DSSP file (Angstrom, degrees, kcal/mol; ACC not computed):
  #  RESIDUE AA STRUCTURE BP1 BP2  ACC     N-H-->O    O-->H-N    N-H-->O    O-->H-N    TCO  KAPPA ALPHA  PHI   PSI    X-CA   Y-CA   Z-CA
    1    1 A X              0   0    0      0, 0.0     2,-0.4     0, 0.0     0, 0.0   0.000 360.0 360.0 360.0 134.5   47.6  -29.2  -13.0
    2    2 A X        -     0   0    0      1,-0.0     2,-0.7     0, 0.0     0, 0.0  -0.757 360.0-134.5 -92.3 139.2   46.4  -27.0  -15.8
    3    3 A X        -     0   0    0     -2,-0.4     2,-0.4     2,-0.0    -1,-0.0  -0.835  22.0-156.5 -96.1 119.4   43.8  -28.6  -18.1
    4    4 A X        -     0   0    0     -2,-0.7     2,-0.4     1,-0.0     0, 0.0  -0.728  14.2-122.0-100.4 145.8   44.7  -28.0  -21.6
    5    5 A X        -     0   0    0     -2,-0.4     2,-0.2     4,-0.0    -1,-0.0  -0.676  25.8-147.9 -77.8 129.0   42.2  -28.0  -24.6
    6    6 A X     >  -     0   0    0     -2,-0.4     4,-2.5     1,-0.1     5,-0.2  -0.550  24.9-111.6 -96.9 161.9   43.1  -30.4  -27.2
    7    7 A X  H  > S+     0   0    0      1,-0.2     4,-2.5     2,-0.2     5,-0.2   0.861 117.8  56.0 -64.3 -30.7   42.3  -29.9  -30.9
    8    8 A X  H  > S+     0   0    0      2,-0.2     4,-2.1     1,-0.2    -1,-0.2   0.914 109.9  44.0 -63.7 -44.1   39.7  -32.6  -30.8
    9    9 A X  H  > S+     0   0    0      2,-0.2     4,-2.2     1,-0.2    -2,-0.2   0.908 113.8  50.8 -65.6 -44.1   37.8  -31.0  -27.9
   10   10 A X  H  X S+     0   0    0     -4,-2.5     4,-1.9     1,-0.2    -2,-0.2   0.928 112.0  46.7 -66.2 -47.7   38.0  -27.6  -29.5
   11   11 A X  H  X S+     0   0    0     -4,-2.5     4,-2.6     1,-0.2     5,-0.2   0.937 111.8  52.7 -60.2 -46.7   36.7  -28.9  -32.9
   12   12 A X  H  X S+     0   0    0     -4,-2.1     4,-1.9     1,-0.2    -1,-0.2   0.886 109.1  47.0 -61.0 -40.6   33.9  -30.8  -31.2
   13   13 A X  H  X S+     0   0    0     -4,-2.2     4,-1.7     1,-0.2    -1,-0.2   0.785 112.3  50.2 -76.0 -22.6   32.7  -27.7  -29.3
   14   14 A X  H  X S+     0   0    0     -4,-1.9     4,-2.0     2,-0.2    -2,-0.2   0.843 110.9  49.7 -74.5 -34.4   32.8  -25.6  -32.4
   15   15 A X  H  X S+     0   0    0     -4,-2.6     4,-2.0     2,-0.2    -2,-0.2   0.859 110.5  50.1 -67.9 -36.8   30.8  -28.2  -34.3
   16   16 A X  H  X S+     0   0    0     -4,-1.9     4,-2.5    -5,-0.2     5,-0.2   0.910 110.0  49.9 -66.8 -42.3   28.3  -28.4  -31.6
   17   17 A X  H  X S+     0   0    0     -4,-1.7     4,-2.1     1,-0.2    -2,-0.2   0.929 112.4  48.4 -65.9 -43.1   27.9  -24.5  -31.5
   18   18 A X  H  X S+     0   0    0     -4,-2.0     4,-2.1     2,-0.2    -1,-0.2   0.885 109.3  52.2 -62.1 -40.9   27.4  -24.5  -35.3
   19   19 A X  H  X S+     0   0    0     -4,-2.0     4,-2.2     1,-0.2     5,-0.2   0.927 111.2  45.8 -60.5 -46.5   24.9  -27.2  -35.2
   20   20 A X  H  X S+     0   0    0     -4,-2.5     4,-2.1     1,-0.2    -2,-0.2   0.896 113.8  51.0 -64.7 -36.5   22.8  -25.4  -32.5
   21   21 A X  H  X S+     0   0    0     -4,-2.1     4,-0.9     1,-0.2    -1,-0.2   0.865 110.9  48.8 -66.3 -35.9   23.2  -22.1  -34.6
   22   22 A X  H  X S+     0   0    0     -4,-2.1     4,-0.6     1,-0.2    -1,-0.2   0.866 115.9  41.1 -73.9 -37.5   22.0  -23.8  -37.6
   23   23 A X  H  X S+     0   0    0     -4,-2.2     4,-1.9     1,-0.1     5,-0.2   0.778 102.4  68.9 -81.6 -31.5   19.0  -25.5  -36.0
   24   24 A X  H  X S+     0   0    0     -4,-2.1     4,-2.2    -5,-0.2     5,-0.2   0.892  96.8  50.5 -63.5 -41.5   17.8  -22.5  -33.8
   25   25 A X  H  X S+     0   0    0     -4,-0.9     4,-2.4     1,-0.2    -1,-0.2   0.908 113.0  46.7 -63.8 -40.8   16.6  -20.2  -36.7
   26   26 A X  H  X S+     0   0    0     -4,-0.6     4,-2.2     2,-0.2    -1,-0.2   0.843 111.2  50.6 -70.2 -33.7   14.6  -23.0  -38.2
   27   27 A X  H  X S+     0   0    0     -4,-1.9     4,-1.8     2,-0.2    -1,-0.2   0.844 111.6  49.4 -65.7 -40.0   13.0  -24.0  -35.0
   28   28 A X  H  X S+     0   0    0     -4,-2.2     4,-1.2     2,-0.2    -2,-0.2   0.871 111.0  48.0 -68.8 -39.2   12.1  -20.4  -34.4
   29   29 A X  H >X S+     0   0    0     -4,-2.4     4,-1.8     2,-0.2     3,-0.6   0.929 109.5  52.9 -63.5 -47.9   10.5  -19.9  -37.8
   30   30 A X  H 3X S+     0   0    0     -4,-2.2     4,-0.8     1,-0.3     3,-0.2   0.915 108.4  50.8 -61.1 -41.9    8.6  -23.1  -37.5
   31   31 A X  H 3< S+     0   0    0     -4,-1.8     3,-0.3     1,-0.2    -1,-0.3   0.822 110.1  51.3 -63.2 -28.8    7.1  -21.9  -34.0
   32   32 A X  H << S+     0   0    0     -4,-1.2    -1,-0.2    -3,-0.6    -2,-0.2   0.801 106.7  52.9 -78.0 -32.1    6.1  -18.6  -35.6
   33   33 A X  H  < S+     0   0    0     -4,-1.8    -1,-0.2    -3,-0.2    -2,-0.2   0.590  86.3 102.5 -83.5  -9.4    4.3  -20.2  -38.6
   34   34 A X  S  < S-     0   0    0     -4,-0.8     2,-0.2    -3,-0.3     3,-0.1  -0.501  75.1-119.9 -78.1 143.9    2.0  -22.4  -36.4
   35   35 A X        -     0   0    0     -2,-0.2    -1,-0.1     1,-0.1    -2,-0.1  -0.499  34.1-102.5 -74.8 145.6   -1.6  -21.3  -35.8
   36   36 A X    >   -     0   0    0     -2,-0.2     3,-1.4     1,-0.1    -1,-0.1  -0.410  30.8-116.6 -63.4 151.7   -2.6  -20.7  -32.2
   37   37 A X  T 3  S+     0   0    0      1,-0.3    -1,-0.1    -3,-0.1    -2,-0.1   0.803 112.1  53.4 -61.7 -31.3   -4.7  -23.6  -30.8
   38   38 A X  T 3  S+     0   0    0      2,-0.1    -1,-0.3     0, 0.0    -2,-0.1   0.469  82.6 117.2 -87.7  -2.0   -7.8  -21.4  -30.3
   39   39 A X    <   -     0   0    0     -3,-1.4     2,-0.4     1,-0.1    -4,-0.0  -0.315  69.7-113.8 -65.7 149.5   -7.9  -20.2  -33.9
   40   40 A X        -     0   0    0      1,-0.0     3,-0.1     3,-0.0     2,-0.1  -0.722  35.4-171.3 -87.2 133.3  -10.9  -21.0  -36.0
   41   41 A X        -     0   0    0     -2,-0.4     3,-0.1     1,-0.3    -1,-0.0  -0.166  45.2 -41.1-101.6-163.5  -10.1  -23.3  -38.9
   42   42 A X  S    S-     0   0    0      1,-0.1    -1,-0.3    -2,-0.1     2,-0.3  -0.317  76.2 -93.7 -64.3 149.7  -12.3  -24.3  -41.9
   43   43 A X        -     0   0    0     -3,-0.1     2,-0.4     1,-0.1    -1,-0.1  -0.497  41.2-134.8 -65.7 127.0  -15.9  -25.0  -40.9
   44   44 A X        -     0   0    0     -2,-0.3     2,-0.3    -3,-0.1    -1,-0.1  -0.710  21.1-165.6 -94.3 132.7  -16.3  -28.8  -40.2
   45   45 A X        -     0   0    0     -2,-0.4     2,-0.7     3,-0.0     5,-0.1  -0.830  28.7-105.8-114.1 156.0  -19.3  -30.5  -41.6
   46   46 A X    >>  -     0   0    0     -2,-0.3     3,-1.9     1,-0.2     4,-0.6  -0.724  24.4-156.6 -81.4 111.2  -20.7  -33.9  -40.7
   47   47 A X  H 3> S+     0   0    0     -2,-0.7     4,-0.7     1,-0.3     3,-0.3   0.734  88.8  66.4 -64.0 -19.1  -19.9  -36.2  -43.6
   48   48 A X  H 34 S+     0   0    0      1,-0.2    -1,-0.3     2,-0.1    -2,-0.0   0.707 113.3  31.2 -73.2 -17.3  -22.7  -38.6  -42.7
   49   49 A X  H <4 S+     0   0    0     -3,-1.9    -1,-0.2     1,-0.1    -2,-0.2   0.367 103.4  78.8-112.2   3.2  -25.2  -35.8  -43.7
   50   50 A X  H  < S+     0   0    0     -4,-0.6     2,-0.2    -3,-0.3    -2,-0.1   0.765  91.5  50.5 -85.0 -29.8  -23.2  -34.1  -46.4
   51   51 A X  S  < S-     0   0    0     -4,-0.7     0, 0.0     1,-0.1     0, 0.0  -0.653  97.8 -80.6-111.4 159.9  -23.9  -36.6  -49.1
   52   52 A X        -     0   0    0     -2,-0.2     2,-0.3     1,-0.1    -1,-0.1  -0.344  48.7-147.2 -58.6 142.7  -27.0  -38.3  -50.7
   53   53 A X        -     0   0    0      2,-0.1    -1,-0.1    -4,-0.1    -4,-0.0  -0.866  23.5 -68.5-116.9 147.0  -28.3  -41.3  -48.6
   54   54 A X  S    S+     0   0    0     -2,-0.3     2,-0.1     1,-0.1    -1,-0.1  -0.247  91.2  74.0 -59.2 162.1  -30.0  -44.5  -49.6
   55   55 A X        -     0   0    0      1,-0.1     2,-0.2     0, 0.0    -2,-0.1   0.404  66.1-177.9 -80.1 134.9  -32.5  -45.6  -50.7
   56   56 A X        -     0   0    0      1,-0.1    -1,-0.1    -2,-0.1     3,-0.1  -0.664  36.0 -93.3 -94.1 155.0  -31.7  -44.4  -54.2
   57   57 A X        -     0   0    0     -2,-0.2     2,-0.2    14,-0.2    14,-0.1  -0.294  51.3 -92.9 -66.2 152.0  -34.1  -44.9  -57.0
   58   58 A X        -     0   0    0     -3,-0.1     2,-0.5     1,-0.0    -1,-0.1  -0.456  44.6-166.7 -68.7 133.1  -33.6  -48.0  -59.1
   59   59 A X        -     0   0    0     -2,-0.2     2,-0.5    -3,-0.1    11,-0.0  -0.971  11.8-158.0-128.5 126.6  -31.4  -47.5  -62.1
   60   60 A X        +     0   0    0     -2,-0.5     2,-0.4     2,-0.0    -2,-0.0  -0.868  19.3 175.5-101.3 137.2  -30.9  -49.8  -65.0
   61   61 A X        -     0   0    0     -2,-0.5     4,-0.1     4,-0.0     2,-0.1  -0.986  24.9-131.1-140.7 128.2  -27.8  -49.2  -66.9
   62   62 A X        -     0   0    0     -2,-0.4     4,-0.2     2,-0.2     2,-0.2  -0.452  51.6 -64.6 -79.4 155.1  -26.3  -51.3  -69.8
   63   63 A X  S    S+     0   0    0      1,-0.1    -1,-0.1     2,-0.1     3,-0.0  -0.491 121.5  43.7 -71.0 145.1  -22.7  -52.4  -69.7
   64   64 A X  S    S-     0   0    0     -2,-0.2    -2,-0.2     1,-0.1    -1,-0.1   0.695  92.1-140.6 -73.2 140.9  -20.5  -50.5  -69.7
   65   65 A X        -     0   0    0     -4,-0.1     2,-0.6     1,-0.1    -2,-0.1  -0.372   6.1-145.4 -66.3 134.1  -22.1  -48.0  -67.2
   66   66 A X    >   -     0   0    0     -4,-0.2     3,-1.3     1,-0.1     4,-0.3  -0.903   5.0-153.8-101.2 124.5  -21.7  -44.3  -67.7
   67   67 A X  G >  S+     0   0    0     -2,-0.6     3,-1.2     1,-0.3     7,-0.4   0.791  94.0  65.9 -63.8 -28.2  -21.3  -42.1  -64.6
   68   68 A X  G 3  S+     0   0    0      1,-0.3    -1,-0.3     5,-0.1     5,-0.1   0.720 101.5  51.0 -71.7 -22.1  -22.7  -39.1  -66.5
   69   69 A X  G <  S+     0   0    0     -3,-1.3    -1,-0.3     3,-0.1    -2,-0.2   0.482  88.5 101.6 -91.2  -0.3  -26.1  -41.0  -66.8
   70   70 A X  S <  S-     0   0    0     -3,-1.2     2,-0.4    -4,-0.3    -9,-0.0  -0.526  74.0-114.0 -88.5 154.9  -26.4  -41.9  -63.2
   71   71 A X  S    S+     0   0    0      1,-0.3   -14,-0.2    -2,-0.2     2,-0.2  -0.981 107.0  26.1-132.1 117.0  -28.7  -39.9  -60.8
   72   72 A X  S    S-     0   0    0     -2,-0.4     2,-0.3   -16,-0.1    -1,-0.3   0.607 106.3-122.1 -73.0 153.2  -27.3  -38.4  -58.6
   73   73 A X        -     0   0    0     -2,-0.2    -5,-0.1     1,-0.1    -2,-0.1  -0.489  30.8-117.0 -65.1 123.9  -24.1  -38.1  -60.7
   74   74 A X        -     0   0    0     -7,-0.4     2,-0.8    -2,-0.3    -1,-0.1  -0.332  16.8-136.7 -63.7 143.5  -21.3  -39.6  -58.7
   75   75 A X        -     0   0    0      1,-0.1    -1,-0.1     2,-0.1    -2,-0.0  -0.888  17.3-174.0-102.4 111.4  -18.5  -37.3  -57.7
   76   76 A X        -     0   0    0     -2,-0.8    -1,-0.1     1,-0.0    -2,-0.0   0.203  63.5 -85.9 -96.9  17.5  -15.2  -39.1  -58.3
   77   77 A X  S  > S+     0   0    0      4,-0.0     4,-1.3     0, 0.0    -2,-0.1   0.366  97.0 121.5 102.9   1.5  -13.2  -36.3  -56.6
   78   78 A X  T  4 S+     0   0    0      1,-0.2    -3,-0.1     2,-0.1     0, 0.0   0.878  93.0  16.9 -57.7 -37.2  -12.9  -34.0  -59.8
   79   79 A X  T  4 S+     0   0    0      1,-0.1    -1,-0.2     3,-0.0    -4,-0.0   0.728 129.1  48.2-111.4 -25.3  -14.7  -31.1  -58.1
   80   80 A X  T  4 S+     0   0    0      2,-0.0     2,-0.3     0, 0.0    -2,-0.1   0.539  78.2 112.3 -94.9  -3.6  -14.5  -32.0  -54.4
   81   81 A X     <  -     0   0    0     -4,-1.3     2,-0.5     2,-0.0    -5,-0.0  -0.536  41.6-175.3 -78.6 127.4  -10.8  -32.9  -54.0
   82   82 A X              0   0    0     -2,-0.3    -2,-0.0     1,-0.1    -3,-0.0  -0.974 360.0 360.0-121.1 115.4   -9.0  -30.5  -51.8
   83   83 A X              0   0    0     -2,-0.5    -1,-0.1     0, 0.0    -2,-0.0   0.468 360.0 360.0-178.6 360.0   -5.4  -31.1  -51.5
């Protein structure tokens, strides 16, 4: 008996081939853009020693408090935010 290919099988195989062809270039490009595991990244610093530590000097501040009058001036992320 000769096995004939139906239209449904042919369309299914064509769709599978097109799906693989569409995914392969993006997967290849993604693997090319990844850094090697042994590459050096940004220098890591210990966050426990990076910032001022208590005890801080006593500060009296009338309500509402102004961050600009605090010592050390608090960083709310305006200068240190990276993203």
